[in-house]
LOSE-463096 format. One record per residue (C-alpha): residue number from 1; residue in one letter; x, y, z. Coordinates in steps of 0.1 Angstrom, whole numbers, always signed. Layout:
<NUM "A" <X Y Z>>
...
END
This chain:
<1 "X" <+1575 +1094 +1279>>
<2 "X" <+1553 +1075 +1304>>
<3 "X" <+1562 +1038 +1301>>
<4 "X" <+1523 +1032 +1304>>
<5 "X" <+1517 +1047 +1270>>
<6 "X" <+1540 +1020 +1255>>
<7 "X" <+1517 +992 +1268>>
<8 "X" <+1493 +976 +1242>>
<9 "X" <+1459 +991 +1241>>
<10 "X" <+1431 +970 +1258>>
<11 "X" <+1410 +968 +1226>>
<12 "X" <+1384 +944 +1237>>
<13 "X" <+1380 +966 +1269>>
<14 "X" <+1375 +996 +1249>>
<15 "X" <+1350 +979 +1226>>
<16 "X" <+1330 +967 +1256>>
<17 "X" <+1332 +1001 +1272>>
<18 "X" <+1320 +1018 +1240>>
<19 "X" <+1290 +995 +1237>>
<20 "X" <+1281 +999 +1274>>
<21 "X" <+1284 +1038 +1271>>
<22 "X" <+1264 +1041 +1239>>
<23 "X" <+1237 +1017 +1252>>
<24 "X" <+1237 +1030 +1289>>
<25 "X" <+1233 +994 +1302>>
<26 "X" <+1256 +966 +1308>>
<27 "X" <+1230 +939 +1300>>
<28 "X" <+1222 +955 +1266>>
<29 "X" <+1259 +959 +1259>>
<30 "X" <+1263 +922 +1266>>
<31 "X" <+1234 +912 +1243>>
<32 "X" <+1249 +933 +1215>>
<33 "X" <+1284 +918 +1219>>
<34 "X" <+1271 +883 +1225>>
<35 "X" <+1286 +881 +1261>>
<36 "X" <+1271 +880 +1296>>
<37 "X" <+1264 +910 +1317>>
<38 "X" <+1290 +898 +1343>>
<39 "X" <+1315 +896 +1315>>
<40 "X" <+1308 +933 +1305>>
<41 "X" <+1311 +943 +1341>>
<42 "X" <+1344 +924 +1344>>
<43 "X" <+1359 +940 +1312>>
<44 "X" <+1349 +975 +1324>>
<45 "X" <+1365 +968 +1357>>
<46 "X" <+1397 +956 +1342>>
<47 "X" <+1398 +986 +1319>>
<48 "X" <+1393 +1010 +1347>>
<49 "X" <+1421 +992 +1366>>
<50 "X" <+1443 +995 +1335>>
<51 "X" <+1435 +1032 +1332>>
<52 "X" <+1435 +1041 +1369>>
<53 "X" <+1402 +1060 +1367>>
<54 "X" <+1364 +1054 +1371>>
<55 "X" <+1346 +1054 +1338>>
<56 "X" <+1309 +1048 +1352>>
<57 "X" <+1290 +1059 +1383>>
<58 "X" <+1270 +1029 +1394>>
<59 "X" <+1236 +1031 +1412>>
<60 "X" <+1222 +996 +1412>>
<61 "X" <+1214 +988 +1375>>
<62 "X" <+1218 +1024 +1365>>
<63 "X" <+1251 +1037 +1350>>
<64 "X" <+1263 +1071 +1341>>
<65 "X" <+1296 +1082 +1326>>
<66 "X" <+1319 +1101 +1348>>
<67 "X" <+1336 +1131 +1331>>
<68 "X" <+1366 +1110 +1322>>
<69 "X" <+1343 +1083 +1309>>
<70 "X" <+1325 +1110 +1286>>
<71 "X" <+1359 +1121 +1272>>
<72 "X" <+1370 +1085 +1265>>
<73 "X" <+1336 +1074 +1251>>
<74 "X" <+1337 +1102 +1225>>
<75 "X" <+1372 +1092 +1213>>
<76 "X" <+1364 +1055 +1214>>
<77 "X" <+1333 +1059 +1193>>
<78 "X" <+1353 +1080 +1168>>
<79 "X" <+1381 +1054 +1167>>
<80 "X" <+1359 +1025 +1162>>
<81 "X" <+1341 +1042 +1134>>
<82 "X" <+1373 +1050 +1118>>
<83 "X" <+1386 +1014 +1121>>
<84 "X" <+1354 +1001 +1104>>
<85 "X" <+1358 +1026 +1076>>
<86 "X" <+1394 +1016 +1072>>
<87 "X" <+1386 +979 +1071>>
<88 "X" <+1360 +984 +1044>>
<89 "X" <+1386 +1004 +1026>>
<90 "X" <+1412 +975 +1029>>
<91 "X" <+1386 +950 +1016>>
<92 "X" <+1378 +972 +986>>
<93 "X" <+1416 +975 +979>>
<94 "X" <+1420 +938 +980>>
<95 "X" <+1391 +933 +956>>
<96 "X" <+1368 +920 +983>>
<97 "X" <+1343 +948 +983>>
<98 "X" <+1317 +923 +968>>
<99 "X" <+1314 +906 +1002>>
<100 "X" <+1283 +916 +1021>>
<101 "X" <+1276 +903 +1056>>
<102 "X" <+1240 +903 +1066>>
<103 "X" <+1226 +895 +1100>>
<104 "X" <+1192 +884 +1110>>
<105 "X" <+1173 +861 +1134>>
<106 "X" <+1176 +824 +1127>>
<107 "X" <+1138 +821 +1120>>
<108 "X" <+1141 +850 +1094>>
<109 "X" <+1170 +834 +1078>>
<110 "X" <+1152 +800 +1076>>
<111 "X" <+1117 +811 +1068>>
<112 "X" <+1121 +843 +1050>>
<113 "X" <+1155 +844 +1033>>
<114 "X" <+1161 +808 +1025>>
<115 "X" <+1131 +804 +1003>>
<116 "X" <+1144 +835 +983>>
<117 "X" <+1180 +824 +981>>
<118 "X" <+1177 +813 +944>>
<119 "X" <+1160 +846 +935>>
<120 "X" <+1187 +866 +952>>
<121 "X" <+1215 +846 +935>>
<122 "X" <+1201 +850 +900>>
<123 "X" <+1198 +888 +906>>
<124 "X" <+1232 +893 +922>>
<125 "X" <+1257 +867 +908>>
<126 "X" <+1287 +889 +917>>
<127 "X" <+1279 +895 +954>>
<128 "X" <+1294 +872 +980>>
<129 "X" <+1267 +873 +1005>>
<130 "X" <+1274 +859 +1040>>
<131 "X" <+1244 +853 +1064>>
<132 "X" <+1249 +856 +1101>>
<133 "X" <+1219 +841 +1119>>
<134 "X" <+1219 +849 +1156>>
<135 "X" <+1195 +860 +1183>>
<136 "X" <+1217 +885 +1199>>
<137 "X" <+1220 +921 +1188>>
<138 "X" <+1252 +920 +1168>>
<139 "X" <+1281 +944 +1170>>
<140 "X" <+1285 +957 +1136>>
<141 "X" <+1321 +966 +1141>>
<142 "X" <+1332 +937 +1162>>
<143 "X" <+1314 +911 +1142>>
<144 "X" <+1322 +926 +1107>>
<145 "X" <+1285 +931 +1100>>
<146 "X" <+1273 +954 +1070>>
<147 "X" <+1235 +951 +1074>>
<148 "X" <+1211 +936 +1097>>
<149 "X" <+1173 +927 +1094>>
<150 "X" <+1159 +934 +1130>>
<151 "X" <+1125 +928 +1146>>
<152 "X" <+1114 +956 +1169>>
<153 "X" <+1101 +991 +1172>>
<154 "X" <+1128 +1007 +1151>>
<155 "X" <+1149 +1023 +1177>>
<156 "X" <+1186 +1012 +1180>>
<157 "X" <+1208 +1039 +1195>>
<158 "X" <+1236 +1049 +1171>>
<159 "X" <+1221 +1031 +1141>>
<160 "X" <+1200 +1040 +1111>>
<161 "X" <+1168 +1020 +1107>>
<162 "X" <+1147 +1016 +1076>>
<163 "X" <+1113 +1002 +1079>>
<164 "X" <+1107 +970 +1059>>
<165 "X" <+1073 +957 +1068>>
<166 "X" <+1047 +952 +1095>>
<167 "X" <+1029 +918 +1101>>
<168 "X" <+999 +904 +1116>>
<169 "X" <+994 +871 +1136>>
<170 "X" <+964 +848 +1134>>
<171 "X" <+958 +811 +1142>>
<172 "X" <+971 +787 +1116>>
<173 "X" <+974 +750 +1113>>
<174 "X" <+975 +723 +1084>>
<175 "X" <+943 +713 +1067>>
<176 "X" <+947 +678 +1079>>
<177 "X" <+950 +690 +1117>>
<178 "X" <+918 +712 +1113>>
<179 "X" <+898 +683 +1098>>
<180 "X" <+911 +658 +1125>>
<181 "X" <+901 +682 +1153>>
<182 "X" <+869 +695 +1137>>
<183 "X" <+881 +732 +1139>>
<184 "X" <+851 +750 +1125>>
<185 "X" <+846 +778 +1150>>
<186 "X" <+871 +799 +1171>>
<187 "X" <+861 +782 +1202>>
<188 "X" <+871 +748 +1188>>
<189 "X" <+907 +758 +1191>>
<190 "X" <+903 +754 +1229>>
<191 "X" <+903 +717 +1222>>
<192 "X" <+935 +718 +1202>>
<193 "X" <+971 +717 +1211>>
<194 "X" <+980 +754 +1211>>
<195 "X" <+1017 +764 +1208>>
<196 "X" <+1022 +796 +1227>>
<197 "X" <+1041 +824 +1209>>
<198 "X" <+1072 +841 +1219>>
<199 "X" <+1057 +875 +1209>>
<200 "X" <+1038 +904 +1226>>
<201 "X" <+1005 +891 +1211>>
<202 "X" <+992 +859 +1224>>
<203 "X" <+960 +835 +1224>>
<204 "X" <+943 +854 +1252>>
<205 "X" <+944 +885 +1230>>
<206 "X" <+930 +866 +1199>>
<207 "X" <+902 +848 +1219>>
<208 "X" <+892 +882 +1234>>
<209 "X" <+889 +898 +1200>>
<210 "X" <+868 +869 +1189>>
<211 "X" <+846 +873 +1219>>
<212 "X" <+854 +837 +1230>>
<213 "X" <+850 +831 +1268>>
<214 "X" <+881 +811 +1277>>
<215 "X" <+884 +808 +1313>>
<216 "X" <+919 +793 +1310>>
<217 "X" <+938 +789 +1279>>
<218 "X" <+950 +753 +1274>>
<219 "X" <+987 +748 +1282>>
<220 "X" <+1010 +741 +1255>>
<221 "X" <+1047 +743 +1244>>
<222 "X" <+1064 +777 +1238>>
<223 "X" <+1093 +777 +1213>>
<224 "X" <+1119 +804 +1214>>
<225 "X" <+1124 +800 +1176>>
<226 "X" <+1095 +803 +1151>>
<227 "X" <+1112 +777 +1128>>
<228 "X" <+1107 +749 +1154>>
<229 "X" <+1072 +761 +1161>>
<230 "X" <+1063 +759 +1124>>
<231 "X" <+1078 +725 +1119>>
<232 "X" <+1057 +712 +1147>>
<233 "X" <+1027 +728 +1130>>
<234 "X" <+1036 +714 +1096>>
<235 "X" <+1039 +680 +1112>>
<236 "X" <+1001 +681 +1121>>
<237 "X" <+1009 +684 +1157>>
<238 "X" <+993 +716 +1168>>
<239 "X" <+980 +752 +1159>>
<240 "X" <+1000 +784 +1164>>
<241 "X" <+996 +821 +1160>>
<242 "X" <+1015 +824 +1127>>
<243 "X" <+1033 +856 +1117>>
<244 "X" <+1023 +867 +1083>>
<245 "X" <+1057 +876 +1070>>
<246 "X" <+1073 +842 +1079>>
<247 "X" <+1042 +820 +1068>>
<248 "X" <+1032 +836 +1034>>
<249 "X" <+1047 +809 +1013>>
<250 "X" <+1033 +781 +1033>>
<251 "X" <+998 +797 +1032>>
<252 "X" <+1000 +803 +995>>
<253 "X" <+1010 +767 +989>>
<254 "X" <+982 +752 +1011>>
<255 "X" <+1006 +736 +1036>>
<256 "X" <+990 +759 +1061>>
<257 "X" <+955 +774 +1064>>
<258 "X" <+941 +803 +1085>>
<259 "X" <+907 +790 +1094>>
<260 "X" <+894 +823 +1106>>
<261 "X" <+898 +858 +1093>>
<262 "X" <+906 +876 +1126>>
<263 "X" <+942 +889 +1127>>
<264 "X" <+961 +908 +1153>>
<265 "X" <+985 +936 +1143>>
<266 "X" <+1020 +927 +1156>>
<267 "X" <+1036 +952 +1180>>
<268 "X" <+1070 +947 +1162>>
<269 "X" <+1080 +953 +1126>>
<270 "X" <+1109 +944 +1105>>
<271 "X" <+1137 +970 +1100>>
<272 "X" <+1168 +972 +1080>>
<273 "X" <+1196 +985 +1103>>
<274 "X" <+1232 +997 +1097>>
<275 "X" <+1257 +1021 +1111>>
<276 "X" <+1249 +1056 +1096>>
<277 "X" <+1284 +1068 +1096>>
<278 "X" <+1298 +1042 +1073>>
<279 "X" <+1297 +1046 +1036>>
<280 "X" <+1282 +1016 +1019>>
<281 "X" <+1298 +1002 +988>>
<282 "X" <+1279 +992 +955>>
<283 "X" <+1275 +956 +969>>
<284 "X" <+1258 +969 +1001>>
<285 "X" <+1236 +992 +982>>
<286 "X" <+1226 +963 +959>>
<287 "X" <+1217 +940 +989>>
<288 "X" <+1199 +969 +1006>>
<289 "X" <+1177 +976 +975>>
<290 "X" <+1170 +938 +971>>
<291 "X" <+1158 +936 +1007>>
<292 "X" <+1135 +966 +1004>>
<293 "X" <+1119 +952 +972>>
<294 "X" <+1115 +917 +986>>
<295 "X" <+1097 +929 +1017>>
<296 "X" <+1077 +953 +997>>
<297 "X" <+1063 +922 +978>>
<298 "X" <+1053 +905 +1010>>
<299 "X" <+1039 +936 +1029>>
<300 "X" <+1035 +968 +1008>>
<301 "X" <+1054 +997 +1023>>
<302 "X" <+1034 +1027 +1029>>
END
C-alpha cells in the first residue's frame, strides 16, 4: 500500500476545490465560502502539491479543469453531497431533525423576517429555527445551511431556486422630512439629501422616468446595508429609493411615505435556494412553505 494513502485527507482543500470547480471562478468560490480569492488560490495550490498533479489550467482570471481535475471534481461533489445527507440523517437519529438553519442577507433578516418572528413562532412551535445573516454566498455543506433566501436573478449553479417575489423601488421619506423640505413635486427631491442605493436602479433612472432634468444628482451617502439606510431615513435625515419588500410595514404604519406614484421595477428578485439533491425533512418543508406564503402576502406570486 502506498504510504501516501494513509495520510489524512485534505478536507478543507477538497471543499475549496469543489466550490471553485463548480463555480468556475476562484473569486466566486471565495464569496461562497466566506474567504478571499487569494485564500482559495492558496488552498488549491496546497491541494495540487499534496496530490502531485494540476487540477486547473489557468489563463489569467479564467480557469478550466484538467482531466484529472474533472475526475476529482465528480467524486468530490458526490462525496460532499453524501456527507451532507449523512449529517442530516445523524441529526434525525439524535432527535434534532427539528433544527432548520436559514440563511439570508442581514437587511432581509432585520427588515423582512424580524417583524414576522412572532408570526412564525406561533405557527411552528416545535421548529428550532436558526438564522444565519451574512452578505456572502454561503456554502450549504460547509456552513450547515438548510435553506437560503437570496436576492438575484435566480441562477446559482448546482442549487434549486424557487421564485418568491419581485419588487419595486421608489422615493420614500418620513412625512416630517417631506413637510420640512416642501417635497411636493419630483424635482423638489433635488434639494433633499438623497441616499444613493446599492442596487442596479438609481436616482438617475427614477428622475429620467419622471422627465426631470437633473444635470447632476446631488451627492449623498451610500450604505452597503438597507437597514442602516432605512434607519437614517426614519430618523428624518434623508430620502431614499425604498425597496417595496423591505419597507411594506413602515409604509402601512405611516412611518414612511412614498410622495410620488412612479416606481421602478427592480432587476433582482427574491428566491428560496437549497441543494436539490438533499432530501428535506418535515421541519425544512414547513419552513419552506411558510416562507412561500409569507412572501406571497407581500407580493403575490404569479
